[in-house]
N, C-alpha and C positions, 0 to 999 in steps of 0.2 A: 502495497501499497504508498503509494506518493506522498508527499505530506499536501494535503491539502491548501490553495491559497489564500491567503488573510485576505480577514472582510470585515466591516464592520460590525457585524452580529458580536466578534470576541475582540473589544477596541478597546483603549484602554485611557484615559485621560493622565501623565505624573506631570505631580507640578515637583520640581524639583529648584535646588540652593546651587547654585553654583559660582566659583570663583571669578569675577570679571577679569578675564585675561584672555588672550587668541586662543585660538586653539579646544579648549576645553566644551564647547559645544558639539565641536567637530566630532572629540572623544565621546561622545553622549549619543551623538546619528550614527556612528558606526557602530558601537554598542550592537546598539537596536539591533541593524542590517547584521550583523555578522550571528545574530542567532534567528536569522530569520523575521521580522517584525517592519513593518510595513510603516515607513511615517506619513503620519499627514499633518494636519497644522499646528507651528508652532510659532505658539503667542507668547510676547511679553510681557512679563506681570510688575516688574518693578528693577530697576537699578542703582546702583549708587558707584563707588571709585572703587571697591574690595569686591560687592559682589551683585549676580543677577537672578532675580526668579522668573522660573519661565516655566508654561503650557506646555509640553506636547502629546499628538491623539497618533498613535502607535494602534494596526491594527495585528490580528494574532489570528493562526488559526484553530484554538483550541485553547480550554483555561489555562491543561498544563503547559503551553505553548506562550501564555502571555506570561507567568509564573518565570520564565526563562529568560524571556524582556526583563523584566525586576529583575532580578537574578545578574543578569549582565549590568546594569544601570550600578546597581549595589557596589558592584568592587570597584568601581572607578575614582579613583584618589578624587578629596573635596569635594563629591557631588555628593548630596544629600537629594535626601529624595521624600517630598515633605507632604506629599498625599499622593498613593495611588485609586484611580476610581474607576469601576466597571462603568464604561459611558453606553451600557446595553441596559443595564439595571439603573442610571440616574434617570434614564429616560421615561423607566415603568413607573417611577416614585410618585405617587398620588393617582395612580392612574393614566390614561390616555385620552380620554375623553369627556368631554361636560357637559352638561345641560343648558339650556342659554332661553331662552325667551326673544320669542321672533319680534313680539311689542313690543315701545316700552311700554312702562306706568308713570308717570311723571304726573295724571292728576285723578283729582277724586273722577271726575267724566270717566275719565282714563278705566278707572279699577271698577266702578259700575259699570262699564259694559263690557270687560273683558270674565268679572265677577258677579258678585251680588250685587243687583237683583236683574241684569239684564242676562246673566249666563243660564239665564232660568228658559227666557224664551227661547237659549237654543236647543236646552231638551227639550222639550217639551215637541218642538217639531221635528227631532228628531225621533221622539216616538211615538208622533204622527206618518212621519214618513223614515221608518229607519233608512233608507239608498242615503239620507241625507247624513248619514255621519262622515263619507264620504268626500265632500265637499265643506265642512261643519266640524270638520277635526281634526288630525296628527293622518290621522289611519292612511289617507290615501298614498301620504309619502315615508311611512314609517314599518321598517321589516322589523320581526323579533330571530337573533339571532339563539340560536337554543341547542346546547350543549349537556350532554350528563356527562363529560371527561372521562367515557371509557375508552377512546381511540385518540389523543393530542399529540396533534401532529404523527412525528413516527417514537413516539416515547412511550404509548401505551394507557393501561387508565389509571391516566393521576388525578384522577377526583373533579369536584365540578370547581372546588374554589382556586387549582390549580390551573383550570381551562381556561377560568377569569382575561386573564390577560390576549387570551388569543383571541376571544370573545371577543373582546373592547380595541383589540388591531382589526377585527373585522368591523366591526362598526366604522374607525377611520377610513377604512377603503369604502366603504360602501358610500359614504358624506363624499370625502375627497375626489373620486373616481366616478360618481353618476349623479353628486346631490340626493340621496336615498338619505332617509334619518333608519338609522336604525339603532338597536337596546341588545347588550348583551344581558343570557338567563339561562342562570346556569343551575340546574335541578339537582337536587339530592336527590337523587335516585335514581337507579338503573335499570326499573322492572319498567318493560316495554307499554305495560296495559297505566302506566301511574304517570307516564311521559304524555302520552298521549290526551290523558286527562287533564292536565296539565295545561299542556301546550292550546288546547278545545277553550276550557276556561279563562288564557289572556289574549285568545284570540281575537273578543270585541274591539282592542286599543290597535290591531294590523293590518296591516294591507298584505302579507305577507309572510312568509316565515321560511327563514332560513337554517337547515338545521347543519348542524353542524356537528364532527369526530365521535359520532355514535361509530358504536362498533358492530362490524356484521358476524349474524346476519339479524342482526335487530332493525337495523337502520332500513333492510330495505319493507322491515314490517312495516314499523313509523312510520314511513313516510309515503306506503301505501295506504295505510289505515287513514291519516289527516288526509289525504287528495279524497277518499270517498266522504269520509266526514268534513270536509270545512270546503265556503268558495269562493279559498282564498291561496293562489300559491304556494305550491309549498315543494322546498328543491334543497336537497340534498347535497350540498357543493362539496363533498366529497365524493362525492360518484359523478353530479352531472358537472359540473365545471371544470373538470379534472380530464372527463370524455370531453366537452364540447371543443378544449382548448389543446387537448393531444392528434384529435380530429383533425385540427385545423392547421398545427404543424405537417401532417402527413401528410395535405391534399399539397401541399407547398414543396412536403420534401421528396412525393412523387414524382412530380413536376422536374427536379433535379436528374433523378436516376432516368426518369423518361420510360414509364412503367404505370402501369392502371390498378387502380384499389381493388376491381375486382376479376386480375390476377393474379397478385401475389397471395405468400403464405404469410400470413399474422404469428408472431408468440408472443403470448402476453404473460408476464412472469408475477405473480400474484393473482388469486380471485379472490380479493375478496371486496368490497365497496367499490372501489375504485377502482381494478380490474373488471368486475363484472361490467360496473359503468359506461366503460370504454370499448368493451366487447360487443356490446351489445350496439351501439352509439356505430362505431364502424359496420355491424351488420347494417343498419338502417341505410348506409350512406353505401352501399354493395359491394363491401366486403363478400370474400365464398368462403376462404380458409384461414376460420382462424383457433393456435391449439394454446389453450393455456395454461398454467403450470400455477401448483400450488406447492409449500415445504414440502411437499412426498412424491411431488414430480406430472406428469402430464394427464392432464380430469380424463378418463381412459373410463370409456363401457364399462370395461372389467371393473373395477373400483365401487364400494358398496359399502363408503366414508362419504358423498357429497351431498352436502345438500340442493334442494331445488333448484335455487340457483345455481349452480358450481355442473348440474347436471344436464338444466341446458343448451350448454357448452360441453359437452363428452363426446370423447371422436374414437373414433377404432381406430387408436395407435395408445400406446403406454411408455415407459421412460424414463429418462431423468432429464435436466432443464438444459443438458448437455445435446440430448439427443434429437431433443426437439428443436433446437436452435442447428440442428445442419442444413442444409438447406433452404431458411427461411428469409426472408425478405426484412422482413422487422423482426427486430425486437421491441418490446417496447415494457420498459419496469416500472412497476407501482412495489416494490416488495421489502429488499430488504441490501446493507451493501455487502458489496466485495462477494455476491453470486454468477457472478460474468468473469468469465479467464480472453483474457485477449485470443489464445484460443480457437475458444467457444464463436467466437468472432470473425474469426477468417475461417469456418468452419460454414457462413452462412453462406447465400446466392453473392453473385456478383452482387457490386454497389450497394452491397449492405445497409440500411439507416436503423438508428441507433437511438433509442430512447431510452437513458436512465433515470429515472424520473425518483428514485429512495432519497430524502431527504435527510437532515444535513450529505449523509454518504451514500452516493448511486450507484447502481449494479456494479457498476465499470467508473474509471476515472476516464475520462475525456485525454487523456494527453498517454498514454495506452495506449490505445485507436486511435491516434488520429492521421492513419497512413492507410489501414484498416476499413476504416467504414465510410462508408461519401459523404453520410449526414450524420450529426450528435445531435442528441435536446438530454438537457439536463433540470432537473427542479430550484437550479443555485440559480444566485441572478452575478455572480461571477466566471459563468461562462457563455458562451453564445449560447443560443437559443434556448431561452429560458420559460419550460416551460407553469404556468402560472398561472389560477386560476383566477385571479385580478381579473385579467383578462376579456373572461364569462360573467359573471358574476354577478357584476356594475348594472351593464347595460342590459344581460335578462332581467333583473329586478326593474329597473329604471322605463323600459320598454311593456316589461310585465304591468306596473301599476298606474303608469300611461293609460294603457285600455282598457284599466278594471277586467282584465283577468282572470275566471276562476277557477286556473289552473293550467299548468304549465305541463306543455305534448312533449312527443317524442322531434315532431316535426319546427319548432320551434327548436329546441338543443340540433338542429341538423340546421336549420337554417344561420341559428348564430356561428357556427363554425363557418359554414364559408361567407359569414360576413368575415369574420376576423382573417381569414384563409385572402380573403381579396382586397386589403390593404398593402399587402406585400405588393407591388407590382415586378413586370416579366425583368424591370432595366434592376432593381431592387434585390431581387431574388439571386440568392448563393448559400452556399454549403453553412454561412457561418446568420444568416440572415431570412428562416423562413416563418417567424411571425414576428408581428411589430412587437415595440417594446411597450412599457408598464404604462408609459410616462404618456403614449399618444394620444393624444386628447381628442382621436380620432374615431377609437375604439368602443367605444361604450355610447357615442352614439350613434356607431353601425351595426354593430350589436342589440341595439334597443330598436331598431327599425325594420330590422331583418325580425325582431322578433314580433312583433303587431302586426309587420304581416302576418305568419304564419301562423298566430291568436286570429287573428279574422279569417282568413282562410281555414282554423279549425273551429271555427264558430265558438270561441271560449273569450273573444272579448266583450266584455258588454259599453265598451265605448266602442 
């Protein structure tokens, strides 16, 4: 395993006191570089004739690497470390979101309209005509980000409190990328029926529900039931967001290798929520040959340990992941670090496409297969072609909310993927540029428009 690229998720701020003489700062920067730290901003805080105080930001690749950087600076003569702070922890302190009033309250008349007695008229109007809740409250632009903490990122069952930072981040992304208001709901239960009840009980406030970090196979049942029992969009992002962006990236990657979705064989490693959803959407888009693998190997018709979701993709073949990849055109990984070797990639068909999307460490690191794969994508922001769900879910909900969709359909996923892919023009398309940047302002607008169009085609739009 080669070292990961230093990145901001493990960044430090070092506050240092140095002798005010030539070469001392250079000694510090050289020490940081010698252990692989990536220097960021250097800020002068104070300087006298004798000393200077500076803050230096440094990116590392792990907590252990961060410790090595600190130790390298500590041994420099006459340099004092006044404070070491973890920039990621600092960013999260006191939470990342807040609630603010949309309207100022500056007078008695403002208060009389926004609250009592004027608000009573609004309550009566909604009671008489319930559909007015969408035009007279936050419901039309509010999404619940719901989790039980059972599958937090790739970290496992951490529980609802530990899941809260992820849900806060999700709410930030909704607001920043699509102007959608969202609020984290972390439930203190992992019982399927209790989760369904809880979401139904809070649904009057929300125009949509984003399910997040709920483990498979419970997530399938929860989403299915909530779609049956509620008339607002229910979207499990770990499934469908991942599937949408994966399909968008694959559409463009296939253009580079001059292959069609219908003609290729695809291997997906990881048969949980994301893997199953990717397979379903690829099939909807026209893929004919999809082999799924889990920790026990290929989902084979000979196996008797498959749940219904896995059974739907069982094939007349058996063996290991390595065997499945021989002659395959595409590998899609939503599984675990380091499960793919360079030899496995070399065994694939000509011009193989490798999407190693496990986070934070991919199934195989891109450096190891640069000369073997035609196109490589990961889930990381520090490599080209990041398969990032933020390309999908803000625009999906923006579109669904704007047309008052009763549900979200497979056709809406498909059109969202095509919209993302379409933003990469023929002149922009290359092996390191198959999806747009998450900061491309066109993305949410294009996805929202495609989702609205599909919703109207499918007859689920109310506006």
